N, C-alpha and C positions, 0 to 999 in steps of 0.2 A: 735482683742485682741493683734495682732503682732506689729501693728502700736506704739500703746503706749508703749508697752514693749521695742520695738527698741529704742525709745527715751530715755525712763528710763536708759536703759543700757547704751546708748550713753552717757547721762549727767553724768554718773558716771565715765566716763573715764578721765584720766589726761590731755589729750590735746584736742585742738578744732579739729585738724585734724582727731583724733579718733572718736570724737564726730560728725564730719560732716560724717565720714563713715558709721555709723550707722543711721544716719538721712536718707543717701541714700538708707540703706536696709529699712528703714520704707517708703520710696517712693514705692520701689518694693513690700512691703506688700500692700500697699495702690492700687497697680496695680492689685494685686490678688484680692482684695476686688471688684474692678471695673468689674474684668471679671467674678467674681461670680455673681454680680448684672446683668451682661448683659445675663448671662446663665439664671438665675433666672426669668429675664423678657421674654427670647426665650421659655423658659418652661413653661410661663404664671402662675409661682409662685407669681410674684409682676404684678401689672398692671402698665401699661407705664407710668402714671403719678407719681407713687409710685418710680419706678425705675428712672425716669428723676431727681426728688428731691434728691434721694440717690447718684446718679451719680454726681450730681451738688456738693454736699456736699465732696465728696471724691477728686473731682478735686481741689475745694477750699483747701482741707487740702495739696495736692500735690504742690499746688502753694506756700502756706505757707512754707512746708518744703523747696522747692528749694530756696525760698528767704533767709531762714535762713541758708541754707548751702552756699549760696553765700557770705552773710555776715561773715560767720565764716571762710570762704576760705580767704577773703579779708584781714580779721584781720590777718590770719596766714602769708600771704604774706609781710603784713607791719611789722610784727615783725622779719622778716628774714633779 
């Protein structure tokens, strides 16, 4: 829940730099999800195949967020 909430909050900010900061926070939240999935797998609440699929999805989200942040930061630098 934290990842999309941080994205939404950042989207409402007035500058790309602020938005990028909230996307950074969203990546941190995604990392928390990653840690929780690893713990769930280690405690055998999830099968390895299930956790692997979910972990791959989390990694995809983190990569997308990173690329979006890089785009926003390039845009900010060009406007200076």
